[in-house]
Structure formats: C-alpha cells, structure tokens
N, C-alpha and C positions, 0 to 999 in steps of 0.2 A: 504771325509768328507764334510759336508753340509757347505756353506758359509752364514753367518748371515749379512744381511745388515748393512751399518753403521747406518742408521736411527733406526733400531730396538735396536742396540747394545746401542745407545745413550738413547733410551727410558728405556731401562732396567736399565742403570746406574741411571737414574732419579727417577725410580720406587725404586730401591736400597736405594737411599738417603732418599726419602720420608718415606720408611719403618723404617729406622733408626731413623729419626727424630721422628715419631710416637711412636716408642719404647721408645724413651727418655722422652715421656709425660706420660707413664703408671707408675703406683706406683710400686715400687720394689717388686719382688716376694721373699717370705721368701726362706731363704737357703734350707730348708729341703722339699720345695714343688717340685713335680716333674715337668720337662718342659712339655708343651703342646705337644701333638702328632702331628707330621705334621710339626714340626718347625726345621730350621736348624740355628744354631748359625752364627753370622755374619762372624765368621774367618773361616767358612766352605763353604762359598759362592763362 
C-alpha cells in the first residue's frame, strides 16, 4: 500500500476546506435538480 507524505495530506485537507468554503458561497440548488456529474458529497470523501 502506498504511503502518502504528510505534507501532501496537509495540502489535501486544506483543499477540502477550501472546497467546502466555496460551496457554501454558491446559491442553493433546487431540490429537484440533479447533482452535477463528477461530484462527491462531502460525507463520502
């Protein structure tokens, strides 16, 4: 199994935080609208 260097793990965590912050700035999507393809809900990361 590959080992991910700690500096890359830290960068991934920061990028995930940035994505969550940016998603919070987007207008809410209507409930009946399909999710964009290629996206993963935060709870599945």
